[in-house]
C-alpha positions in Angstrom: -25.0 7.4 -3.1 -22.7 10.1 -4.5 -23.5 12.4 -7.4 -20.2 14.2 -7.4 -16.7 13.3 -6.4 -14.0 15.4 -4.7 -10.5 14.0 -4.6 -7.9 15.8 -2.4 -4.3 14.7 -2.4 -1.1 16.1 -1.0 0.8 15.2 -4.2 3.6 13.6 -2.2 6.7 12.0 -3.9 4.7 8.9 -4.9 1.8 10.8 -6.6 1.4 11.7 -10.3 -1.4 13.8 -11.8 -1.0 11.7 -15.0 -2.8 9.0 -13.1 -5.9 11.2 -13.3 -5.8 11.9 -17.0 -8.7 9.7 -17.7 -10.9 11.9 -15.4 -10.3 15.1 -17.4 -13.6 16.5 -18.6 -15.7 14.8 -16.0 -18.3 17.3 -14.8 -18.9 15.5 -11.5 -15.3 15.3 -10.4 -13.0 17.9 -8.8 -9.3 17.7 -7.7 -8.1 19.6 -4.7 -4.5 19.6 -3.6 -4.5 19.4 0.2 -2.7 17.9 3.2 -5.0 16.1 5.7 -2.9 17.4 8.5 -4.1 21.0 7.8 -7.0 21.1 10.1 -8.4 24.5 9.1 -8.3 23.7 5.5 -9.9 20.3 6.1 -12.8 22.0 7.8 -13.1 24.5 5.0 -13.2 21.7 2.4 -16.0 19.9 4.2 -18.0 23.0 4.5 -17.4 24.5 1.0 -17.7 21.3 -0.9 -20.6 19.9 1.2 -18.9 16.5 1.6 -21.3 13.8 2.9 -19.2 10.6 2.3 -15.5 10.0 2.9 -13.2 7.2 1.7 -10.0 7.8 3.5 -7.0 6.3 1.6 -4.4 9.0 2.5 -1.4 7.6 4.2 2.3 7.1 4.3 2.4 3.4 3.4 5.9 2.4 2.4 7.1 0.1 5.2 10.8 0.6 4.6 10.5 4.3 5.0 8.8 3.9 8.3 11.9 2.4 9.8 13.9 5.6 9.4 11.2 8.3 9.3 8.6 7.0 11.6 7.5 10.4 12.8 6.3 11.3 9.3 4.1 8.2 9.5 2.8 9.2 12.9 2.0 12.7 11.6 0.2 11.6 8.5 -1.4 8.3 9.5 -2.3 9.1 13.1 -2.6 12.9 13.4 -3.8 13.4 9.9 -6.5 10.7 10.3 -7.6 12.4 13.6 -7.9 15.8 11.8 -9.9 14.2 9.0 -12.3 12.1 11.0 -12.9 15.1 13.4 -13.7 17.4 10.5 -16.0 14.8 9.0 -17.7 14.4 12.4 -18.1 18.2 12.9 -19.8 18.4 9.4 -22.1 15.4 10.0 -20.8 13.2 7.2 -23.1 10.3 6.5 -20.3 7.6 6.1 -16.6 7.6 6.8 -14.6 4.6 5.5 -11.1 4.3 6.9 -8.6 2.3 4.9 -6.2 0.3 7.1 -4.0 -2.7 6.4 -3.6 -6.4 7.1 -0.3 -5.5 8.8 -2.1 -4.4 12.0 -2.6 -8.1 12.8 1.2 -8.8 12.9 2.7 -11.3 10.6 3.2 -14.7 12.2 -0.2 -16.3 12.0 -0.6 -19.7 10.4 -4.4 -19.4 10.3 -6.6 -17.0 8.5 -7.5 -14.2 10.9 -11.0 -12.6 11.0 -11.8 -9.1 12.0 -12.1 -10.0 15.7 -8.4 -11.0 15.9 -6.3 -8.7 18.1 -4.0 -6.1 16.6 -0.3 -6.8 17.0 1.7 -4.4 14.8 5.4 -5.1 14.4 6.7 -2.1 12.5 6.2 1.7 12.7 3.9 1.8 9.7 1.6 -0.9 11.0 1.7 0.7 14.5 0.6 4.0 13.0 -2.3 2.4 11.1 -3.4 0.5 14.3 -3.3 3.8 16.2 -5.4 5.5 13.5 -7.9 2.7 13.7 -8.3 3.3 17.4 -9.0 7.0 16.8 -11.5 6.3 14.1 -13.2 3.6 16.2 -13.5 6.0 19.1 -15.8 8.3 17.1 -18.2 5.4 16.7 -18.0 4.3 20.3 -18.3 7.8 21.7 -20.6 9.6 19.2 -22.0 6.8 17.1 -20.4 8.6 14.1 -20.9 6.2 11.1 -17.4 4.9 10.5 -16.3 1.7 8.8 -12.7 0.3 8.8 -11.2 -1.9 6.1 -8.0 -4.0 6.3 -6.5 -5.0 3.0 -3.9 -7.4 1.6 -1.2 -6.2 -0.8 -2.7 -4.4 -3.7 -1.2 -4.5 -7.2 -2.1 -3.1 -10.6 -1.6 0.0 -12.8 -0.9 3.5 -11.4 1.1 2.3 -8.3 4.3 4.1 -7.5 7.1 1.6 -8.3 8.6 1.4 -4.8 6.1 -1.4 -4.1 7.4 -4.9 -4.8 5.4 -5.9 -7.9 5.9 -2.7 -10.0 9.5 -2.5 -8.7 10.4 -6.0 -9.9 8.6 -5.4 -13.2 10.4 -2.1 -13.8 13.8 -3.5 -12.8 13.4 -6.5 -15.1 12.3 -4.3 -18.0 15.7 -2.6 -17.6 17.6 -5.9 -17.3 18.5 -5.2 -13.7 18.7 -7.6 -10.8 15.9 -8.0 -8.2 16.8 -7.4 -4.5 15.6 -10.1 -2.2 15.4 -9.4 1.5 16.9 -12.1 3.7 15.8 -15.5 2.4 12.8 -14.1 0.4 10.5 -16.5 2.2 8.2 -13.8 3.5 4.7 -14.6 2.1 2.2 -12.0 0.8 -1.3 -12.2 -0.4 -1.9 -10.1 -3.6 -5.1 -8.6 -4.7 -5.7 -6.6 -7.9 -6.8 -3.0 -7.7 -10.0 -3.7 -9.7 -11.1 -6.2 -7.0 -10.3 -3.7 -4.3 -12.3 -1.0 -6.0 -15.3 -3.4 -6.2 -14.8 -4.2 -2.5 -15.0 -0.5 -1.5 -18.1 -0.1 -3.7 -19.7 -3.0 -1.8 -18.7 -1.6 1.6 -19.9 1.9 0.6 -23.4 0.7 -0.2 -23.7 -2.3 2.2 -21.2 -2.0 4.9 -22.5 -1.5 8.5 -21.3 1.4 10.7 -18.9 0.4 13.4 -17.7 -2.7 11.6 -14.3 -3.8 10.3 -14.0 -5.7 6.9 -11.0 -7.7 5.7 -10.3 -7.2 1.9 -8.1 -10.0 0.5 -7.6 -13.2 -1.4 -6.4 -16.7 -0.8 -3.7 -16.3 -3.4 -0.3 -16.0 -1.7 3.3 -16.2 -2.9 6.6 -15.7 -1.2 8.7 -12.7 -2.4 11.3 -15.1 -3.8 8.6 -17.1 -5.7 7.2 -13.8 -7.0 10.7 -12.8 -8.2 11.3 -16.1 -10.0 7.8 -16.0 -11.5 8.4 -12.6 -13.0 11.8 -13.5 -14.2 10.4 -16.5 -16.1 7.5 -14.5 -17.5 9.4 -11.4 -18.6 12.7 -12.9 -19.6 11.5 -16.2 -21.0 14.0 -18.3 -19.0 13.4 -21.3 -16.8 16.8 -22.6 -15.8 17.7 -22.0 -12.1 21.2 -20.8 -13.0 19.9 -18.3 -15.4 17.2 -17.1 -13.0 19.8 -16.7 -10.3 21.6 -14.1 -12.4 18.7 -11.8 -11.8 18.6 -12.3 -8.1 20.6 -10.3 -5.5 20.2 -11.3 -1.8 20.5 -8.5 0.7 20.1 -8.3 4.5 16.6 -8.4 5.7 14.6 -5.5 7.2 15.0 -4.8 10.9 11.8 -6.9 11.2 10.0 -8.6 8.4 6.5 -10.1 9.0 6.2 -13.6 7.6 2.6 -13.8 6.5 -0.8 -12.1 6.7 -3.6 -14.6 6.1 -7.1 -13.2 6.5 -10.6 -14.5 6.6 -12.7 -12.4 4.3 -16.0 -14.2 4.8 -17.6 -11.1 6.4 -17.2 -9.0 3.2 -18.1 -12.0 1.0 -21.4 -12.2 2.9 -22.2 -8.8 1.4 -21.9 -10.2 -2.1 -18.3 -9.4 -2.9 -15.6 -11.8 -4.1 -12.3 -11.3 -6.0 -12.6 -12.0 -9.7 -9.2 -11.1 -11.2 -6.9 -14.1 -11.6 -3.3 -13.3 -10.8 -2.1 -14.5 -14.2 -4.4 -12.0 -15.9 -3.8 -9.2 -13.5 -0.1 -9.5 -13.6 0.1 -9.4 -17.4 -2.0 -6.2 -17.6 0.2 -4.7 -14.9 3.4 -5.6 -16.8 1.9 -4.1 -20.0 1.0 -0.9 -18.2 4.4 -0.3 -16.6 6.1 -0.8 -19.9 4.2 2.2 -21.3 3.7 4.4 -18.2 6.8 4.1 -16.0 7.5 7.8 -16.8 4.3 9.0 -15.2 6.5 9.9 -12.2 9.4 12.2 -12.7 11.3 10.5 -9.9 10.5 6.9 -10.7 14.1 5.8 -11.1 14.6 6.7 -7.4 12.0 4.1 -6.5 14.2 1.3 -8.1 17.0 1.8 -5.6 17.5 -1.0 -3.0 17.0 1.5 -0.2 14.6 4.4 0.4 15.7 7.4 -1.5 17.3 10.1 0.7 17.4 7.9 3.8 20.4 7.7 6.1 20.3 3.9 5.7 20.6 4.3 2.0 23.6 6.6 2.2 25.3 4.3 4.7 24.6 1.3 2.7 25.9 2.8 -0.5 29.1 3.8 1.3 29.5 0.3 2.6 28.8 -1.2 -0.8 31.3 1.1 -2.5 34.1 0.1 -0.1 33.3 -3.6 0.1 35.7 -6.0 -1.5 34.7 -8.8 -3.8 31.7 -9.2 -6.1 29.8 -6.1 -7.2 26.7 -8.1 -6.3 27.6 -7.5 -2.6 25.2 -5.2 -0.8 25.8 -3.9 2.7 24.2 -5.8 5.5 21.8 -4.4 8.1 20.0 -2.1 5.6 16.5 -1.8 4.3 15.2 -2.8 0.9 11.9 -3.4 -0.9 8.6 -2.9 0.8 5.8 -5.4 0.3 
């Protein structure tokens, strides 16, 4: 469908141009630094680059950050999406794929939800993505503009900024540091490798129907505590519970932490897609990649802190922790930690 590829990126704190090194020299690829909230520039790009297909991944996506800077999420995820889809509509783009999240469903379901389930977001990030979906969908309903929406599980793999739970845990263990567990650690997440996600988007790009929503996920699920123990065993070679416990540090939970996001992905599978990367294989290649490439981000150490870097919650928590009596393992309550 596409003979050339244009990537535009704001280059926010979580971005690294080193992730694009493998694309150097490609004659059918062009990088453009741009913010999707800049409406005039978006119109210019669509016109000058003759864009005919859009895969819209741009978003503020770190849930913890959304609790203390929710307006940034509204600006990028809601307003930015509106700017982008409107520019695409004005320039008669042939297909617009909007990337959303499983979090729009809410997190208390005990059954796998299909695409017809109602949205019930429970945190500012999820709410901003649900709002963005409504805007995108309105262009289909009002103008029959060819949009497709995807809702995905937690993606893991190389090149992901280490604020996310898997690369964060890997990077902390590589440095012999403890893993922060929110609340009980019983919150469950489904994990899917980036390779399988890329294949899903390729399938949707070529076979997805306009006006439709597609879940992208796997049946593989694991609680955050189970994930932490799994990685400790794998990376440290220990199995005893007492030894494992030395690498665990329990902290207060998020203001609200969804329990689980099970999804029915039969609709996408009917188009011929299915996940192929086993977690055991995907996690090993991910560990290997971060051992070699953690330095791709100049600020990667900031991502390993228990609270969002620069946030008021982080400053308050650090002040509380510094003044708290007792074990150095104590972390102040009522604060925010890892995003999953």
